[in-house]
N, CA, C and O atoms as a Tinker XYZ file with bonds, in Angstrom:
   408  protein
     1  N     69.546000  140.545000  107.890000    73     2
     2  CA    69.604000  141.763000  108.678000    64     1     3
     3  C     70.659000  141.619000  109.769000    63     2     4     5
     4  O     70.858000  140.524000  110.294000    81     3
     5  N     71.333000  142.707000  110.114000    73     3     6
     6  CA    72.327000  142.625000  111.177000    64     5     7
     7  C     71.666000  142.373000  112.521000    63     6     8     9
     8  O     70.469000  142.600000  112.697000    81     7
     9  N     72.468000  141.901000  113.463000    73     7    10
    10  CA    71.970000  141.644000  114.810000    64     9    11
    11  C     71.403000  142.928000  115.410000    63    10    12    13
    12  O     71.950000  144.011000  115.207000    81    11
    13  N     70.302000  142.797000  116.149000    73    11    14
    14  CA    69.633000  143.987000  116.674000    64    13    15
    15  C     70.493000  144.701000  117.714000    63    14    16    17
    16  O     71.301000  144.094000  118.417000    81    15
    17  N     70.286000  146.001000  117.778000    73    15    18
    18  CA    70.983000  146.839000  118.745000    64    17    19
    19  C     70.200000  146.823000  120.052000    63    18    20    21
    20  O     68.984000  146.631000  120.052000    81    19
    21  N     70.893000  147.024000  121.153000    73    19    22
    22  CA    70.212000  147.145000  122.442000    64    21    23
    23  C     69.535000  148.506000  122.491000    63    22    24    25
    24  O     70.166000  149.545000  122.300000    81    23
    25  N     68.238000  148.471000  122.753000    73    23    26
    26  CA    67.479000  149.712000  122.842000    64    25    27
    27  C     66.770000  149.771000  124.186000    63    26    28    29
    28  O     66.394000  148.745000  124.751000    81    27
    29  N     66.594000  150.984000  124.685000    73    27    30
    30  CA    65.911000  151.176000  125.960000    64    29    31
    31  C     64.403000  151.083000  125.741000    63    30    32    33
    32  O     63.934000  151.229000  124.612000    81    31
    33  N     63.635000  150.840000  126.813000    73    31    34
    34  CA    62.170000  150.847000  126.670000    64    33    35
    35  C     61.645000  152.164000  126.091000    63    34    36    37
    36  O     60.668000  152.171000  125.342000    81    35
    37  N     62.290000  153.264000  126.438000    73    35    38
    38  CA    61.873000  154.568000  125.915000    64    37    39
    39  C     62.103000  154.659000  124.412000    63    38    40    41
    40  O     61.291000  155.242000  123.694000    81    39
    41  N     63.211000  154.084000  123.930000    73    39    42
    42  CA    63.483000  154.088000  122.493000    64    41    43
    43  C     62.447000  153.235000  121.751000    63    42    44    45
    44  O     61.973000  153.613000  120.680000    81    43
    45  N     62.100000  152.070000  122.338000    73    43    46
    46  CA    61.093000  151.222000  121.710000    64    45    47
    47  C     59.751000  151.942000  121.670000    63    46    48    49
    48  O     59.058000  151.898000  120.654000    81    47
    49  N     59.381000  152.596000  122.747000    73    47    50
    50  CA    58.109000  153.313000  122.779000    64    49    51
    51  C     58.098000  154.396000  121.698000    63    50    52    53
    52  O     57.087000  154.588000  121.023000    81    51
    53  N     59.216000  155.101000  121.534000    73    51    54
    54  CA    59.295000  156.124000  120.488000    64    53    55
    55  C     59.108000  155.499000  119.105000    63    54    56    57
    56  O     58.435000  156.073000  118.248000    81    55
    57  N     59.706000  154.319000  118.888000    73    55    58
    58  CA    59.524000  153.613000  117.620000    64    57    59
    59  C     58.047000  153.271000  117.396000    63    58    60    61
    60  O     57.520000  153.481000  116.304000    81    59
    61  N     57.378000  152.744000  118.430000    73    59    62
    62  CA    55.984000  152.336000  118.294000    64    61    63
    63  C     55.090000  153.532000  117.987000    63    62    64    65
    64  O     54.198000  153.444000  117.143000    81    63
    65  N     55.325000  154.636000  118.664000    73    63    66
    66  CA    54.539000  155.843000  118.423000    64    65    67
    67  C     54.797000  156.381000  117.015000    63    66    68    69
    68  O     53.874000  156.813000  116.325000    81    67
    69  N     56.058000  156.350000  116.602000    73    67    70
    70  CA    56.408000  156.805000  115.252000    64    69    71
    71  C     55.749000  155.908000  114.204000    63    70    72    73
    72  O     55.212000  156.398000  113.210000    81    71
    73  N     55.793000  154.588000  114.430000    73    71    74
    74  CA    55.159000  153.659000  113.492000    64    73    75
    75  C     53.664000  153.911000  113.413000    63    74    76    77
    76  O     53.088000  153.913000  112.325000    81    75
    77  N     53.033000  154.123000  114.560000    73    75    78
    78  CA    51.589000  154.331000  114.611000    64    77    79
    79  C     51.173000  155.543000  113.783000    63    78    80    81
    80  O     50.129000  155.519000  113.131000    81    79
    81  N     51.973000  156.590000  113.802000    73    79    82
    82  CA    51.612000  157.801000  113.062000    64    81    83
    83  C     52.172000  157.823000  111.645000    63    82    84    85
    84  O     51.853000  158.729000  110.875000    81    83
    85  N     52.997000  156.848000  111.289000    73    83    86
    86  CA    53.654000  156.862000  109.972000    64    85    87
    87  C     52.757000  156.430000  108.821000    63    86    88    89
    88  O     52.955000  156.854000  107.683000    81    87
    89  N     51.768000  155.586000  109.117000    73    87    90
    90  CA    50.937000  155.055000  108.047000    64    89    91
    91  C     51.596000  153.915000  107.286000    63    90    92    93
    92  O     51.028000  153.409000  106.319000    81    91
    93  N     52.776000  153.508000  107.705000    73    91    94
    94  CA    53.498000  152.407000  107.055000    64    93    95
    95  C     53.106000  151.076000  107.669000    63    94    96    97
    96  O     52.676000  151.010000  108.821000    81    95
    97  N     53.259000  150.024000  106.890000    73    95    98
    98  CA    53.091000  148.684000  107.464000    64    97    99
    99  C     54.249000  148.459000  108.432000    63    98   100   101
   100  O     55.275000  149.135000  108.353000    81    99
   101  N     54.080000  147.513000  109.338000    73    99   102
   102  CA    55.151000  147.218000  110.296000    64   101   103
   103  C     56.407000  146.750000  109.567000    63   102   104   105
   104  O     57.520000  147.119000  109.941000    81   103
   105  N     56.227000  145.932000  108.522000    73   103   106
   106  CA    57.378000  145.418000  107.772000    64   105   107
   107  C     58.147000  146.559000  107.109000    63   106   108   109
   108  O     59.375000  146.605000  107.178000    81   107
   109  N     57.425000  147.481000  106.466000    73   107   110
   110  CA    58.092000  148.607000  105.798000    64   109   111
   111  C     58.759000  149.523000  106.823000    63   110   112   113
   112  O     59.877000  149.990000  106.607000    81   111
   113  N     58.075000  149.779000  107.937000    73   111   114
   114  CA    58.664000  150.624000  108.978000    64   113   115
   115  C     59.958000  149.999000  109.503000    63   114   116   117
   116  O     60.963000  150.686000  109.686000    81   115
   117  N     59.917000  148.683000  109.741000    73   115   118
   118  CA    61.106000  147.980000  110.232000    64   117   119
   119  C     62.247000  148.038000  109.210000    63   118   120   121
   120  O     63.405000  148.248000  109.571000    81   119
   121  N     61.909000  147.853000  107.948000    73   119   122
   122  CA    62.940000  147.901000  106.901000    64   121   123
   123  C     63.618000  149.274000  106.883000    63   122   124   125
   124  O     64.842000  149.367000  106.790000    81   123
   125  N     62.825000  150.323000  106.971000    73   123   126
   126  CA    63.382000  151.685000  106.929000    64   125   127
   127  C     64.202000  152.032000  108.170000    63   126   128   129
   128  O     65.068000  152.906000  108.124000    81   127
   129  N     63.923000  151.343000  109.280000    73   127   130
   130  CA    64.622000  151.653000  110.536000    64   129   131
   131  C     65.599000  150.560000  110.954000    63   130   132   133
   132  O     66.101000  150.566000  112.078000    81   131
   133  N     65.867000  149.625000  110.048000    73   131   134
   134  CA    66.843000  148.557000  110.292000    64   133   135
   135  C     66.506000  147.773000  111.573000    63   134   136   137
   136  O     67.354000  147.563000  112.440000    81   135
   137  N     65.234000  147.350000  111.658000    73   135   138
   138  CA    64.765000  146.563000  112.798000    64   137   139
   139  C     64.212000  145.252000  112.242000    63   138   140   141
   140  O     63.490000  145.260000  111.245000    81   139
   141  N     64.538000  144.148000  112.868000    73   139   142
   142  CA    63.967000  142.873000  112.437000    64   141   143
   143  C     62.490000  142.863000  112.837000    63   142   144   145
   144  O     62.163000  143.164000  113.985000    81   143
   145  N     61.595000  142.520000  111.904000    73   143   146
   146  CA    60.159000  142.560000  112.213000    64   145   147
   147  C     59.749000  141.711000  113.420000    63   146   148   149
   148  O     58.870000  142.117000  114.181000    81   147
   149  N     60.362000  140.553000  113.607000    73   147   150
   150  CA    59.999000  139.724000  114.767000    64   149   151
   151  C     60.437000  140.393000  116.075000    63   150   152   153
   152  O     59.739000  140.299000  117.085000    81   151
   153  N     61.574000  141.056000  116.056000    73   151   154
   154  CA    62.040000  141.782000  117.241000    64   153   155
   155  C     61.079000  142.929000  117.549000    63   154   156   157
   156  O     60.712000  143.161000  118.701000    81   155
   157  N     60.685000  143.633000  116.502000    73   155   158
   158  CA    59.743000  144.747000  116.659000    64   157   159
   159  C     58.435000  144.255000  117.276000    63   158   160   161
   160  O     57.913000  144.851000  118.219000    81   159
   161  N     57.919000  143.161000  116.728000    73   159   162
   162  CA    56.660000  142.590000  117.214000    64   161   163
   163  C     56.768000  142.124000  118.660000    63   162   164   165
   164  O     55.856000  142.345000  119.458000    81   163
   165  N     57.876000  141.484000  118.995000    73   163   166
   166  CA    58.057000  140.981000  120.364000    64   165   167
   167  C     58.107000  142.116000  121.378000    63   166   168   169
   168  O     57.569000  141.993000  122.478000    81   167
   169  N     58.750000  143.217000  121.014000    73   167   170
   170  CA    58.829000  144.358000  121.934000    64   169   171
   171  C     57.520000  145.144000  121.976000    63   170   172   173
   172  O     57.220000  145.811000  122.966000    81   171
   173  N     56.739000  145.061000  120.890000    73   171   174
   174  CA    55.506000  145.843000  120.821000    64   173   175
   175  C     54.356000  145.205000  121.604000    63   174   176   177
   176  O     53.455000  145.913000  122.053000    81   175
   177  N     54.372000  143.895000  121.773000    73   175   178
   178  CA    53.270000  143.201000  122.450000    64   177   179
   179  C     52.953000  143.797000  123.828000    63   178   180   181
   180  O     51.789000  144.102000  124.092000    81   179
   181  N     53.933000  143.975000  124.709000    73   179   182
   182  CA    53.609000  144.571000  126.026000    64   181   183
   183  C     53.128000  146.018000  125.896000    63   182   184   185
   184  O     52.267000  146.456000  126.658000    81   183
   185  N     53.676000  146.750000  124.945000    73   183   186
   186  CA    53.261000  148.138000  124.730000    64   185   187
   187  C     51.803000  148.188000  124.303000    63   186   188   189
   188  O     51.052000  149.050000  124.759000    81   187
   189  N     51.394000  147.266000  123.425000    73   187   190
   190  CA    49.994000  147.203000  122.987000    64   189   191
   191  C     49.066000  146.972000  124.164000    63   190   192   193
   192  O     48.006000  147.594000  124.247000    81   191
   193  N     49.447000  146.085000  125.080000    73   191   194
   194  CA    48.608000  145.807000  126.248000    64   193   195
   195  C     48.418000  147.060000  127.083000    63   194   196   197
   196  O     47.329000  147.299000  127.605000    81   195
   197  N     49.473000  147.866000  127.214000    73   195   198
   198  CA    49.402000  149.085000  128.028000    64   197   199
   199  C     48.586000  150.178000  127.351000    63   198   200   201
   200  O     47.999000  151.013000  128.039000    81   199
   201  N     48.533000  150.195000  126.024000    73   199   202
   202  CA    47.824000  151.271000  125.335000    64   201   203
   203  C     46.399000  150.904000  124.979000    63   202   204   205
   204  O     45.629000  151.790000  124.609000    81   203
   205  N     46.009000  149.643000  125.071000    73   203   206
   206  CA    44.657000  149.225000  124.701000    64   205   207
   207  C     43.594000  149.863000  125.589000    63   206   208   209
   208  O     42.489000  150.132000  125.117000    81   207
   209  N     43.891000  150.108000  126.837000    73   207   210
   210  CA    42.896000  150.645000  127.760000    64   209   211
   211  C     42.428000  152.038000  127.356000    63   210   212   213
   212  O     41.337000  152.456000  127.747000    81   211
   213  N     43.233000  152.765000  126.580000    73   211   214
   214  CA    42.878000  154.136000  126.244000    64   213   215
   215  C     42.320000  154.276000  124.825000    63   214   216   217
   216  O     42.403000  155.359000  124.245000    81   215
   217  N     41.758000  153.220000  124.259000    73   215   218
   218  CA    41.271000  153.299000  122.891000    64   217   219
   219  C     39.837000  153.797000  122.788000    63   218   220   221
   220  O     39.350000  153.990000  121.673000    81   219
   221  N     39.143000  154.012000  123.887000    73   219   222
   222  CA    37.785000  154.504000  123.843000    64   221   223
   223  C     37.781000  156.024000  123.777000    63   222   224   225
   224  O     38.620000  156.687000  124.386000    81   223
   225  N     36.836000  156.558000  123.040000    73   223   226
   226  CA    36.659000  157.998000  122.961000    64   225   227
   227  C     35.493000  158.404000  123.841000    63   226   228   229
   228  O     34.455000  157.742000  123.844000    81   227
   229  N     35.651000  159.468000  124.575000    73   227   230
   230  CA    34.567000  159.975000  125.406000    64   229   231
   231  C     33.622000  160.780000  124.517000    63   230   232   233
   232  O     34.057000  161.667000  123.783000    81   231
   233  N     32.348000  160.472000  124.586000    73   231   234
   234  CA    31.352000  161.153000  123.775000    64   233   235
   235  C     30.382000  161.850000  124.703000    63   234   236   237
   236  O     29.860000  161.241000  125.637000    81   235
   237  N     30.139000  163.123000  124.450000    73   235   238
   238  CA    29.205000  163.897000  125.257000    64   237   239
   239  C     28.239000  164.631000  124.336000    63   238   240   241
   240  O     28.625000  165.087000  123.260000    81   239
   241  N     26.992000  164.744000  124.756000    73   239   242
   242  CA    26.021000  165.538000  124.006000    64   241   243
   243  C     26.297000  167.005000  124.297000    63   242   244   245
   244  O     26.394000  167.408000  125.456000    81   243
   245  N     26.423000  167.797000  123.245000    73   243   246
   246  CA    26.735000  169.211000  123.447000    64   245   247
   247  C     25.490000  170.091000  123.414000    63   246   248   249
   248  O     25.560000  171.278000  123.729000    81   247
   249  N     24.336000  169.507000  123.028000    73   247   250
   250  CA    23.091000  170.270000  123.024000    64   249   251
   251  C     21.925000  169.299000  123.129000    63   250   252   253
   252  O     22.092000  168.109000  122.865000    81   251
   253  N     20.767000  169.775000  123.504000    73   251   254
   254  CA    19.617000  168.881000  123.630000    64   253   255
   255  C     19.251000  168.261000  122.279000    63   254   256   257
   256  O     19.409000  168.885000  121.229000    81   255
   257  N     18.768000  167.045000  122.329000    73   255   258
   258  CA    18.362000  166.349000  121.115000    64   257   259
   259  C     16.969000  166.818000  120.709000    63   258   260   261
   260  O     16.032000  166.788000  121.507000    81   259
   261  N     16.849000  167.252000  119.455000    73   259   262
   262  CA    15.561000  167.676000  118.898000    64   261   263
   263  C     15.352000  166.923000  117.595000    63   262   264   265
   264  O     16.230000  166.179000  117.158000    81   263
   265  N     14.189000  167.111000  116.970000    73   263   266
   266  CA    13.937000  166.470000  115.680000    64   265   267
   267  C     14.974000  166.895000  114.642000    63   266   268   269
   268  O     15.383000  166.084000  113.811000    81   267
   269  N     15.398000  168.139000  114.680000    73   267   270
   270  CA    16.384000  168.632000  113.717000    64   269   271
   271  C     17.738000  167.951000  113.915000    63   270   272   273
   272  O     18.414000  167.638000  112.936000    81   271
   273  N     18.147000  167.717000  115.171000    73   271   274
   274  CA    19.450000  167.094000  115.407000    64   273   275
   275  C     19.404000  165.599000  115.193000    63   274   276   277
   276  O     20.454000  164.974000  115.046000    81   275
   277  N     18.210000  164.996000  115.169000    73   275   278
   278  CA    18.118000  163.557000  114.924000    64   277   279
   279  C     18.452000  163.202000  113.479000    63   278   280   281
   280  O     18.710000  162.035000  113.185000    81   279
   281  N     18.454000  164.163000  112.582000    73   279   282
   282  CA    18.719000  163.875000  111.181000    64   281   283
   283  C     20.208000  163.790000  110.868000    63   282   284   285
   284  O     20.581000  163.371000  109.773000    81   283
   285  N     21.062000  164.180000  111.807000    73   283   286
   286  CA    22.509000  164.118000  111.579000    64   285   287
   287  C     23.239000  163.604000  112.811000    63   286   288   289
   288  O     22.725000  163.645000  113.928000    81   287
   289  N     24.440000  163.126000  112.574000    73   287   290
   290  CA    25.368000  162.759000  113.644000    64   289   291
   291  C     26.527000  163.730000  113.527000    63   290   292   293
   292  O     27.127000  163.855000  112.459000    81   291
   293  N     26.847000  164.413000  114.605000    73   291   294
   294  CA    27.960000  165.347000  114.585000    64   293   295
   295  C     29.048000  164.845000  115.519000    63   294   296   297
   296  O     28.803000  164.589000  116.698000    81   295
   297  N     30.255000  164.709000  114.976000    73   295   298
   298  CA    31.400000  164.264000  115.756000    64   297   299
   299  C     32.413000  165.383000  115.846000    63   298   300   301
   300  O     32.700000  166.049000  114.852000    81   299
   301  N     32.952000  165.593000  117.029000    73   299   302
   302  CA    34.044000  166.544000  117.231000    64   301   303
   303  C     35.130000  165.829000  118.017000    63   302   304   305
   304  O     34.925000  165.432000  119.165000    81   303
   305  N     36.284000  165.669000  117.391000    73   303   306
   306  CA    37.431000  165.030000  118.030000    64   305   307
   307  C     38.615000  165.962000  117.823000    63   306   308   309
   308  O     39.168000  166.035000  116.725000    81   307
   309  N     39.001000  166.666000  118.865000    73   307   310
   310  CA    40.070000  167.648000  118.701000    64   309   311
   311  C     39.619000  168.704000  117.705000    63   310   312   313
   312  O     38.561000  169.310000  117.878000    81   311
   313  N     40.413000  168.930000  116.661000    73   311   314
   314  CA    40.072000  169.914000  115.633000    64   313   315
   315  C     39.184000  169.333000  114.537000    63   314   316   317
   316  O     38.675000  170.069000  113.692000    81   315
   317  N     38.999000  168.023000  114.552000    73   315   318
   318  CA    38.173000  167.352000  113.554000    64   317   319
   319  C     36.700000  167.527000  113.884000    63   318   320   321
   320  O     36.279000  167.228000  115.001000    81   319
   321  N     35.913000  168.007000  112.931000    73   319   322
   322  CA    34.467000  168.096000  113.086000    64   321   323
   323  C     33.844000  167.446000  111.861000    63   322   324   325
   324  O     34.185000  167.784000  110.727000    81   323
   325  N     32.933000  166.517000  112.094000    73   323   326
   326  CA    32.355000  165.740000  111.025000    64   325   327
   327  C     30.856000  165.630000  111.244000    63   326   328   329
   328  O     30.408000  165.313000  112.346000    81   327
   329  N     30.076000  165.892000  110.196000    73   327   330
   330  CA    28.623000  165.746000  110.248000    64   329   331
   331  C     28.234000  164.651000  109.265000    63   330   332   333
   332  O     28.590000  164.704000  108.088000    81   331
   333  N     27.501000  163.659000  109.761000    73   331   334
   334  CA    27.084000  162.512000  108.956000    64   333   335
   335  C     25.575000  162.367000  109.002000    63   334   336   337
   336  O     24.943000  162.815000  109.959000    81   335
   337  N     24.984000  161.749000  107.987000    73   335   338
   338  CA    23.546000  161.479000  108.046000    64   337   339
   339  C     23.226000  160.553000  109.223000    63   338   340   341
   340  O     24.039000  159.699000  109.576000    81   339
   341  N     22.073000  160.714000  109.818000    73   339   342
   342  CA    21.693000  159.918000  110.982000    64   341   343
   343  C     21.573000  158.440000  110.655000    63   342   344   345
   344  O     21.686000  157.601000  111.549000    81   343
   345  N     21.349000  158.108000  109.401000    73   343   346
   346  CA    21.220000  156.699000  109.032000    64   345   347
   347  C     22.558000  156.062000  108.632000    63   346   348   349
   348  O     22.578000  155.012000  107.989000    81   347
   349  N     23.670000  156.697000  109.013000    73   347   350
   350  CA    24.994000  156.135000  108.741000    64   349   351
   351  C     25.102000  154.779000  109.428000    63   350   352   353
   352  O     24.757000  154.631000  110.600000    81   351
   353  N     25.586000  153.799000  108.680000    73   351   354
   354  CA    25.736000  152.449000  109.210000    64   353   355
   355  C     26.687000  152.458000  110.408000    63   354   356   357
   356  O     27.780000  153.015000  110.303000    81   355
   357  N     26.314000  151.865000  111.535000    73   355   358
   358  CA    27.196000  151.818000  112.709000    64   357   359
   359  C     28.547000  151.167000  112.399000    63   358   360   361
   360  O     29.577000  151.583000  112.929000    81   359
   361  N     28.538000  150.155000  111.547000    73   359   362
   362  CA    29.794000  149.484000  111.186000    64   361   363
   363  C     30.753000  150.463000  110.504000    63   362   364   365
   364  O     31.945000  150.484000  110.809000    81   363
   365  N     30.226000  151.274000  109.581000    73   363   366
   366  CA    31.060000  152.246000  108.888000    64   365   367
   367  C     31.605000  153.292000  109.862000    63   366   368   369
   368  O     32.766000  153.692000  109.775000    81   367
   369  N     30.758000  153.724000  110.779000    73   367   370
   370  CA    31.182000  154.707000  111.776000    64   369   371
   371  C     32.295000  154.138000  112.654000    63   370   372   373
   372  O     33.254000  154.838000  112.980000    81   371
   373  N     32.166000  152.858000  113.039000    73   371   374
   374  CA    33.220000  152.200000  113.819000    64   373   375
   375  C     34.526000  152.142000  113.063000    63   374   376   377
   376  O     35.583000  152.396000  113.643000    81   375
   377  N     34.484000  151.813000  111.776000    73   375   378
   378  CA    35.705000  151.778000  110.960000    64   377   379
   379  C     36.333000  153.164000  110.849000    63   378   380   381
   380  O     37.555000  153.302000  110.895000    81   379
   381  N     35.500000  154.179000  110.704000    73   379   382
   382  CA    35.994000  155.556000  110.622000    64   381   383
   383  C     36.735000  155.943000  111.898000    63   382   384   385
   384  O     37.837000  156.488000  111.839000    81   383
   385  N     36.132000  155.663000  113.048000    73   383   386
   386  CA    36.753000  156.015000  114.319000    64   385   387
   387  C     38.024000  155.206000  114.557000    63   386   388   389
   388  O     39.012000  155.737000  115.063000    81   387
   389  N     38.003000  153.934000  114.199000    73   387   390
   390  CA    39.190000  153.097000  114.356000    64   389   391
   391  C     40.321000  153.633000  113.482000    63   390   392   393
   392  O     41.467000  153.700000  113.924000    81   391
   393  N     40.008000  154.013000  112.252000    73   391   394
   394  CA    41.006000  154.567000  111.353000    64   393   395
   395  C     41.570000  155.878000  111.860000    63   394   396   397
   396  O     42.759000  156.152000  111.699000    81   395
   397  N     40.719000  156.693000  112.476000    73   395   398
   398  CA    41.172000  157.971000  113.013000    64   397   399
   399  C     42.154000  157.778000  114.160000    63   398   400   401
   400  O     43.099000  158.553000  114.306000    81   399
   401  N     41.937000  156.751000  114.973000    73   399   402
   402  CA    42.801000  156.496000  116.124000    64   401   403
   403  C     44.149000  155.945000  115.705000    63   402   404   405
   404  O     45.117000  156.091000  116.451000    81   403
   405  N     44.254000  155.323000  114.556000    73   403   406
   406  CA    45.505000  154.692000  114.100000    64   405   407
   407  C     46.565000  155.680000  113.780000    63   406   408
   408  O     47.667000  155.297000  113.386000    81   407
């Protein structure tokens, strides 16, 4: 690969945000954007530290809990609305939310 170009912190942040929403692996994203993967990783480490604090989702009850509402879990995140059985495995729910944030 050719020697890396000098990029501003803003350009790197744009790359990281684009990669996050692309669904591509870091290696494939780097290949398509002519970036050495180790350079990408080195610049991304501080960015990851700054964005980790905002990975929690705020959850609020929108109505009182009754026997009828105990049978389902309802999630609303932006325009996404999802209803799941109340016995949904917590591990699966965590994976779902983690995948949604990616």
